C-alpha positions, -999 to 999 in steps of 0.1 A, spaced: 0 -1 -1 13 33 -11 -10 58 0 -27 56 34 -55 80 26 -54 111 50 -91 112 58 -90 78 74 -53 69 82 -43 61 115 -6 59 126 15 47 155 28 74 175 63 60 177 65 55 140 55 93 135 81 104 164 108 82 146 102 98 112 100 134 123 63 138 119 45 150 87 64 172 64 54 207 55 74 207 23 47 187 2 10 196 -6 -5 167 10 7 146 40 -7 113 33 10 98 3 41 114 11 44 99 45 34 64 33 63 65 9 87 78 38 75 50 59 84 22 32 119 42 24 128 45 59 119 9 73 132 -9 39 166 10 41 169 2 76 160 -33 71 132 -35 98 102 -55 94 67 -33 90 34 -36 78 9 -9 63 -25 -24 66 -57 -15 47 -91 -25 59 -111 -43 32 -143 -28 45 -148 10 47 -156 23 83 -165 58 71 -167 79 41 -156 115 32 -175 142 12 -168 144 -23 -168 175 -46 -203 185 -59 -193 209 -88 -168 205 -116 -147 233 -104 -143 216 -71 -136 183 -87 -108 198 -109 -93 214 -78 -94 181 -56 -79 161 -87 -53 186 -97 -41 187 -61 -38 148 -60 -20 147 -93 5 174 -81 10 156 -45 16 123 -63 40 138 -86 58 157 -57 62 123 -40 74 100 -67 100 128 -79 113 130 -42 115 93 -36 125 86 -70 157 68 -56 133 38 -48 121 34 -84 134 -1 -98 156 -4 -69 156 -41 -55 165 -29 -22 130 -16 -16 113 -47 -27 78 -45 -43 75 -9 -37 105 -1 -57 99 -28 -84 61 -27 -87 47 2 -66 70 31 -80 67 19 -116 30 18 -115 26 54 -101 51 66 -128 32 49 -157 -2 52 -146 -3 84 -126 26 107 -132 29 101 -170 -8 97 -175 -13 135 -186 14 132 -213 -1 99 -228 -34 113 -229 -20 147 -247 0 123 -271 -32 105 -278 -53 136 -286 -25 150 -308 -20 117 -327 -57 119 -341 -56 147 -364 -19 136 -374 -32 101 -383 -63 115 -401 -40 139 -422 -17 110 -430 -45 86 -438 -36 60 -412 -71 70 -392 -103 55 -408 -132 72 -389 -154 41 -392 -127 20 -373 -122 49 -350 -159 51 -340 -160 13 -334 -129 13 -311 -143 43 -293 -177 24 -286 -155 -6 -276 -135 13 -252 -165 32 -236 -185 -2 -230 -155 -20 -219 -147 6 -194 -183 7 -183 -182 -32 -178 -153 -28 -153 -170 1 -135 -204 -15 -133 -188 -47 -119 -169 -27 -91 -203 -10 -84 -221 -43 -81 -193 -60 -58 -192 -28 -35 -231 -31 -32 -232 -66 -25 -208 -59 5 -221 -25 16 -253 -10 2 -245 27 -7 -273 34 -33 -310 29 -34 -324 0 -54 -340 24 -78 -309 42 -84 -286 12 -94 -302 10 -131 -295 46 -137 -258 43 -126 -254 13 -148 -268 31 -178 -245 60 -171 -213 38 -174 -207 40 -211 -211 80 -209 -180 80 -183 -156 82 -212 -173 113 -228 -185 132 -196 -162 122 -169 -127 114 -183 -123 147 -200 -126 165 -166 -103 143 -150 -78 147 -179 -79 182 -175 -76 181 -137 -45 158 -141 -29 181 -168 -36 212 -146 -19 194 -117 12 184 -136 16 219 -148 12 233 -112 38 209 -101 62 223 -125 56 259 -117 62 247 -80 27 253 -67 22 243 -32 -12 256 -25 -40 236 -11 -66 253 -32 -94 243 -6 -130 238 -20 -161 245 -1 -173 211 13 -209 200 14 -231 212 41 -260 189 47 
């Protein structure tokens, strides 16, 4: 586990004291401190465990507006990039075991470089169309396949969650399932923009929290 989510994490007091507490040099403390725990104890050769409970005991409030969602996800992208860059010495370093050989490469490819890969994908479309490599009928079929393929995994995850912990009313589930294929067109562009913004903010040296208004119910 490479990120003990800040809203629900519990750390042993002696571990916090040994590692000098939370750092003020990073945007968020949760992922950075988890990385630091792995780096510290693996470098020292001390046995340790970072546990994650399978069943959630609480939930946090999510953003209700697109602006708030972008603010949150841009901050997440920025702190992930900050942490991966700071602890880059662990990347593909056998000394750090699965953290260095699996966890760090995953974060680099799937999180840190995600905006770059998505920009390259968007830029390649007009180039492929101009050179005659792109056939629009094939493009539409692949796009539909990706949309419904992604929706399949999303809905399976939703159903597994509902089987363990009922979060939604039964009458709402059909609507959520039908919305699955639209995720690619309505939700992913917002997340892409937020990730891209977070990457730019990291390069600019932004360390602001950019807090958004939480829901009041």
